[in-house]
C-alpha positions as CSV (number, residue, x, y, z in Angstrom):
1,X,62.5,-57.1,-74.8
2,X,59.3,-58.9,-73.8
3,X,60.3,-58.8,-70.2
4,X,60.9,-55.1,-70.2
5,X,57.5,-54.5,-71.9
6,X,55.9,-56.6,-69.2
7,X,57.5,-54.7,-66.4
8,X,56.6,-51.4,-68.0
9,X,52.9,-52.5,-68.3
10,X,52.9,-53.6,-64.6
11,X,54.3,-50.1,-63.6
12,X,51.6,-48.3,-65.6
13,X,49.0,-50.5,-64.0
14,X,50.3,-49.9,-60.5
15,X,50.3,-46.2,-61.1
16,X,46.8,-46.3,-62.4
17,X,45.7,-48.3,-59.4
18,X,47.4,-45.8,-57.1
19,X,45.7,-42.9,-58.8
20,X,42.2,-44.4,-58.5
21,X,43.0,-45.4,-54.9
22,X,43.9,-41.8,-54.1
23,X,40.8,-40.5,-55.8
24,X,38.6,-42.9,-53.8
25,X,40.2,-41.8,-50.6
26,X,39.6,-38.1,-51.5
27,X,36.0,-38.9,-52.3
28,X,35.6,-40.9,-49.1
29,X,37.1,-38.0,-47.1
30,X,34.7,-35.5,-48.6
31,X,31.7,-37.8,-48.0
32,X,32.9,-38.3,-44.4
33,X,33.4,-34.6,-43.9
34,X,29.9,-33.9,-45.3
35,X,28.4,-36.6,-43.1
36,X,30.2,-35.2,-40.1
37,X,29.1,-31.7,-40.9
38,X,25.5,-32.9,-41.1
39,X,25.8,-34.8,-37.9
40,X,27.5,-31.8,-36.2
41,X,24.7,-29.5,-37.4
42,X,22.1,-31.9,-36.1
43,X,23.9,-32.3,-32.8
44,X,24.2,-28.5,-32.4
45,X,20.5,-28.1,-33.2
46,X,19.6,-30.8,-30.6
47,X,21.9,-29.1,-28.0
48,X,20.2,-25.7,-28.6
49,X,16.8,-27.3,-28.5
50,X,17.6,-29.0,-25.2
51,X,19.0,-25.7,-23.8
52,X,15.8,-23.9,-24.8
53,X,13.7,-26.6,-23.2
54,X,15.7,-26.6,-20.0
55,X,15.5,-22.9,-19.7
56,X,11.8,-23.0,-20.3
57,X,11.4,-25.7,-17.6
58,X,13.5,-23.7,-15.2
59,X,11.5,-20.6,-15.8
60,X,8.3,-22.5,-15.3
61,X,9.6,-23.9,-12.0
62,X,10.7,-20.4,-10.9
63,X,7.3,-19.0,-11.7
64,X,5.6,-21.8,-9.7
65,X,7.9,-21.2,-6.8
66,X,7.4,-17.5,-7.0
67,X,3.6,-17.9,-6.9
68,X,3.8,-20.2,-3.9
69,X,6.1,-17.8,-2.1
70,X,4.0,-14.8,-3.0
71,X,0.9,-16.6,-1.7
72,X,2.5,-17.1,1.7
73,X,3.8,-13.5,1.7
74,X,0.3,-12.3,1.0
75,X,-1.1,-14.6,3.8
76,X,1.4,-13.1,6.3
77,X,0.7,-9.5,5.3
78,X,-3.0,-10.1,5.4
79,X,-2.8,-11.5,8.9
80,X,-0.8,-8.5,10.0
81,X,-3.3,-6.0,8.6
82,X,-6.3,-7.9,10.0
83,X,-4.8,-8.0,13.5
84,X,-3.8,-4.4,13.3
85,X,-7.3,-3.4,12.2
86,X,-8.9,-5.5,14.9
87,X,-6.7,-3.9,17.6
88,X,-7.4,-0.4,16.4
89,X,-11.1,-1.1,16.3
90,X,-11.0,-2.6,19.8
91,X,-9.1,0.5,21.1
92,X,-11.6,2.8,19.5
93,X,-14.4,0.8,21.3
94,X,-12.8,1.9,24.6
95,X,-13.2,5.5,23.6
96,X,-16.8,4.9,22.6
97,X,-17.6,3.5,26.1
98,X,-17.0,6.9,27.5
99,X,-19.5,8.6,25.2
100,X,-22.9,9.9,26.5
101,X,-24.6,7.0,24.6
102,X,-23.3,4.7,27.3
103,X,-24.1,6.9,30.2
104,X,-26.2,4.9,32.6
105,X,-27.9,8.1,33.9
106,X,-29.6,8.4,30.6
107,X,-31.4,5.0,30.9
108,X,-34.2,3.9,33.2
109,X,-33.3,1.6,36.0
110,X,-34.7,-1.5,34.2
111,X,-32.4,-0.9,31.2
112,X,-29.2,-0.3,33.0
113,X,-28.4,-3.9,33.6
114,X,-28.7,-4.6,29.9
115,X,-26.5,-1.6,29.2
116,X,-23.8,-2.8,31.6
117,X,-23.9,-6.2,30.0
118,X,-23.3,-4.6,26.6
119,X,-20.4,-2.5,27.9
120,X,-18.8,-5.6,29.5
121,X,-19.1,-7.4,26.2
122,X,-17.1,-4.6,24.5
123,X,-14.5,-4.8,27.3
124,X,-14.2,-8.6,26.9
125,X,-13.8,-8.2,23.1
126,X,-11.1,-5.7,23.7
127,X,-9.3,-7.9,26.2
128,X,-9.4,-10.8,23.7
129,X,-7.9,-8.8,20.8
130,X,-5.4,-7.2,23.1
131,X,-4.1,-10.6,24.1
132,X,-4.0,-11.7,20.4
133,X,-2.1,-8.5,19.5
134,X,0.6,-9.0,22.1
135,X,1.0,-12.6,21.3
136,X,1.3,-12.4,17.5
137,X,2.7,-8.9,16.6
138,X,6.4,-10.1,17.0
139,X,5.9,-13.4,15.2
140,X,4.3,-11.6,12.3
141,X,7.2,-9.3,12.2
142,X,9.6,-12.3,11.9
143,X,7.5,-13.8,9.2
144,X,7.5,-10.6,7.3
145,X,11.3,-10.5,7.4
146,X,11.4,-14.2,6.2
147,X,9.2,-13.6,3.2
148,X,11.0,-10.4,2.2
149,X,14.7,-11.5,2.2
150,X,17.2,-8.7,1.7
151,X,14.6,-6.1,2.6
152,X,15.3,-5.0,6.2
153,X,13.1,-1.9,5.6
154,X,10.0,-4.1,5.9
155,X,10.9,-5.1,9.4
156,X,11.6,-1.5,10.4
157,X,8.3,-0.3,8.9
158,X,6.4,-3.0,10.7
159,X,8.0,-2.1,14.0
160,X,7.0,1.5,13.5
161,X,3.4,0.3,12.8
162,X,3.5,-1.6,16.1
163,X,4.8,1.4,18.0
164,X,2.1,3.7,16.5
165,X,-0.7,1.2,17.3
166,X,0.5,0.7,20.8
167,X,0.6,4.5,21.2
168,X,-3.0,4.8,20.1
169,X,-4.0,2.0,22.4
170,X,-2.2,3.6,25.3
171,X,-4.0,6.9,24.6
172,X,-7.4,5.2,24.5
173,X,-6.8,3.4,27.8
174,X,-5.6,6.6,29.5
175,X,-8.6,8.5,28.1
176,X,-11.1,6.0,29.4
177,X,-9.4,6.0,32.9
178,X,-9.4,9.8,33.0
179,X,-12.9,10.3,31.4
180,X,-15.1,7.3,32.5
181,X,-18.0,9.4,31.4
182,X,-17.0,12.0,28.9
183,X,-19.2,14.9,27.7
184,X,-20.1,15.5,24.1
185,X,-17.9,18.6,24.1
186,X,-14.9,16.5,25.3
187,X,-15.4,13.9,22.6
188,X,-15.8,16.6,20.0
189,X,-12.1,17.3,20.4
190,X,-11.3,13.9,18.8
191,X,-9.5,12.2,21.7
192,X,-6.4,10.4,20.5
193,X,-6.8,11.8,17.0
194,X,-3.1,12.6,16.7
195,X,-2.1,9.1,17.6
196,X,-4.6,7.6,15.1
197,X,-3.2,9.8,12.3
198,X,0.2,8.6,13.2
199,X,-0.9,5.0,12.8
200,X,-2.2,5.8,9.3
201,X,1.2,7.3,8.3
202,X,3.0,4.3,9.5
203,X,0.7,1.9,7.7
204,X,1.2,4.0,4.5
205,X,4.9,3.6,4.9
206,X,4.6,-0.1,5.3
207,X,2.5,-0.3,2.2
208,X,5.2,1.5,0.2
209,X,7.9,-0.8,1.5
210,X,5.9,-3.9,0.6
211,X,5.4,-2.6,-3.0
212,X,9.1,-1.9,-3.4
213,X,10.0,-5.4,-2.0
214,X,7.8,-7.2,-4.4
215,X,10.1,-6.4,-7.3
216,X,13.0,-7.9,-5.3
217,X,11.1,-11.2,-5.0
218,X,10.5,-11.2,-8.8
219,X,14.3,-10.9,-9.3
220,X,15.2,-13.5,-6.7
221,X,13.0,-16.1,-8.4
222,X,14.2,-15.2,-11.9
223,X,10.7,-14.1,-13.0
224,X,12.1,-10.7,-14.3
225,X,15.6,-9.3,-14.7
226,X,17.3,-6.7,-12.5
227,X,16.2,-3.8,-14.8
228,X,12.6,-4.5,-14.0
229,X,13.1,-4.2,-10.2
230,X,11.4,-1.1,-8.9
231,X,13.7,1.3,-7.2
232,X,13.1,2.7,-3.7
233,X,14.7,5.2,-1.4
234,X,14.7,6.1,2.2
235,X,15.7,4.1,5.3
């Protein structure tokens, strides 16, 4: 009898120990799950924070790159406009040489040498700009294409500016050859006026294309999204 009681007591003790062991394991699993959940939340927060920081860093780099690219684009366009303006001005100077103000017959003998020196200075200035124009107009066109990727209309617009400027210049040279000493009445007809108006039209077209292309650059560098890109039409 005593042995049976002893065995019964041991069984009850073992069952009690098993119960408390299971309870401890359940408690440990809950604590572990809670800890893992907390760690997971912290890890997710850190991952999100790193993602935000990385995106911010990329946007900052994109903005810096865009500003540098835009500065070079503006430099190229400015050089093109300055050269165009200088060549137009030099061509107009050829027209002015035929005006009565440069007629040697209107000056005394002693002043004619000075007048001729002034006229030669104007011709020399024209020759310098003419050489510069012919040397740089094509390279400027290539640079415009480079700094406006995907915008072939820029190159086309610049070519049309070149053609219009060359047309005005050819008219001025032909006028000077045909009218070495024009009268006030002849000049009143605005020689080469049509060609000059055509130059203005082509420059206006180039300006429009450049404005349209600037939105494309914003998109390429990730500065703005596609919806912000200005729309354009035409060739």
